[in-house]
N, C-alpha and C positions, 0 to 999 in steps of 0.2 A: 702553688704550681701544680700543673696536671701531669698525668701520666705516671704517676710513682710504681715502679717494677716491685715484683714480688719480694726481691732483696731488699729494696728499702723498707718495704712494710715488717718483714721479719727482723731487722734493724731496730726498728722503733718499739715493735714489739717484746724484744730480748732486753730492750733499756727500762721496760715496763714489768718485766719477768723478775729481774733482779734489781729490788729497789735498793735506794743508798740512805741508811738511818732506819727509823722506826716506819714500817709500812701499814698505814691506816687503810684498809680496804674499802671501796665504796661498796653498801649494801647491795645495791642494785650492779654488782660486778659486769654483769653483759654491756648495758649501755655505758659502764664506766669505760670499760678500755676501748669501744668504739667509739667514743668521743674523745679520750686521750688520745687515740693513736689519730683521730682527725684533726685534733688540736695541733698535734706535733707535727705532721705533715701539711697542715693547711688545707685540707680537703672537707667536702661535707662528711657529715655522719653517715650518709646514707652510701657514699662512695667506700667509707672503711668499712661500713658493714659487708657490701657485697665483696671486697676484698679478703676479709675475714672467713666469709665462707666458701670463696674459692682457694684460701690456703687449710681452710677444714677437709674440704672433698680433695686435696692433694696430700691429704696426709701429714702435714707440716704443723696443724693447729688441732686442737680438740677441745670440747667443751666442756668444763668441769660441774661439779654437784649445782653450781650457781650458775650454770650456763657462761662462766667466765672462760674466755680464750686462754690455753694453756699450751705451750709449745710441745710438741712431742720429741721423744729422742732424735728423730729425725731432722725436725724444725730446730730444734736448739743448735745440733751440729750443722746444719747450714746458715743459720744466723751467725755463731761462733767464726764461720769462715769468711764470711761477708763483712762482721766487726773486722775481724783482722787484717782483712785485706784494704778496708777503708784506711786503717791507722796507718798500715805502713805506706800506703799510697802518699796519705797527708806528710809524712815524713820525707817519703822522695821528693814532693814539691817544696817543704819547706828545707830540706838539709841540702838539696842538690840543686834545684829548680829556682832557689832565691824566691819564692812566693811568701807572702807572709802568712800567718797561721790562719787568722782569717777566712783569707784567699783559699788555703790550700782545702779547707773544707768544703767549698763550695763545689772545687774542682775533682775533688777526690770522689764525691758524687756522681759528677758527670764521667768520670773515667774508671769506675767499678768494673764495668763489663769488658772494658778494652783489655785487662791483663788476666791471664791464666793465673793456675794455683802456681804452677811451676817459675811464673815470671815473679810472683809476689814473692816466691820462696829466695830466689836469686836476688831480688830487690834488696829484701831485709838483711841477707847474709853481706852484702856490697854495704848496706847502710852501718854493720857492723852490730846487729842485732839490737837495734834501741829497745828500752824496756818500755816507752809510753810514747804516745802520739802528743802531736804538739800543743794538745789542750788538757795532756796531763791522764789520758786514760791508758790504761796498761793495754798493751800489746795482747799480752796473753788473756784469754778469758778468766782462766781458771784462777790467776792470781788477781783478776779483778773482782769476780766475785768474793773471795776470800777479803780484799780491801774494805768490802763494800761496808763491814761491820764495824770499820774503823772510822767511817766518814760519817759525816752530816751537813743537811743543807746549811748554808748560812743564817738561814731564816729563821733554824730551830737552836741556835746558840743563845745561852744566855749572855745578858750585857755584862762586860766587863771580863769576858774570858777569851783570852788569845786563841787563834788559832791559825794554822796554814793551809791555806789554798792549796788543794790539790788536783782537782779537776773543775773544765767548767762546761756548762751543756750547752751542747753543739745543736740542737734540732732546732734553734731558732737562730738564724744566720745573723740577721739585725742586732739581735743580744748578744753574740757573741763578738760580732764586732766591738759594739759597745764595752763589753769587757776589757777587751784588749785598749782602746782609745782612754779608758777611763783607770788603767794601771792595774785592773782586778787578774793578774796572771798568775800561773802557778809558780808556787814556791815563795809568795809575797805573805806578810803576816796582815794579818787582819783582825780588829778588835770591834764589837759593836759597842758603841758608846751608850746609844740612846735607842729604844724602839717607839715608834710614832704609830700606834696601829690605827688612829682616826684617819692620819695622812698617808697608809698603805705604804709606810718606808721607813729606814733605820739610818740613823748616822752612825757612821763608820770611823775608824781610824786605819788607816792603810798603811802599811810599810814603816810601821812605828811613828809616824808624825803628819802623814796627810790626811786630811779630813775629808769625807766623801757623803753623798748622802744616796742610798740604794733602793730602788723600788722592792716590795717584795715579791715582784714575779722573778728580780735579775737575783734578788738574795736565795730564793729558793732553787735557783740554777748553779748556784757557786757551792761546790763540794769542800769541806775541810775537814783539818783533821786536828778537833780540838786538843789543847797543850793539856797535860796531866795536871787535874789537880793537887795542889800542896796542902 
């Protein structure tokens, strides 16, 4: 997809700025963030690098000691508004307009600039102040960041340990639709039965009785809350 806005870049960098589970930074952080942003938005690394320079010039991003991109206070504030707006609009589309959760993500990206902050406040009130978007992400960024510590990607879960799916990665629309088609939805229990590193996939038990195969990429985009060890 071409022509991504500043807000879409900020939303992507926000996701990378507040990781879920153990954070393992790349030693070449500057290259890593440009590559990750490019991958998540489906653009070239050169395009992502140019936008990062623009965000830095506008005071939304600054470079850290390792030249990594860090959201400034202004950048975080704007990114959080963008994220919150996106998730409220998704709920409007699913709860009021009858779109599926997968469709809502795509349309919410398209509609982001259509709604003012006041409109979003009114929509949220009319919806009864929902706690999460359809894919399990908290509407409140502060709660999201606090909850991150309780979650882990399914790919990091040890075999045999039960967990509950809490959030689905949104940045890949095709993968998001696959999650819903296969039944990987928030609130569903999941257990890794077998890891198959050579094949790049896992065998899992979904919802207590449905066996599924899931690739590493998909398992890395399912965020779960592991059950307490007894």
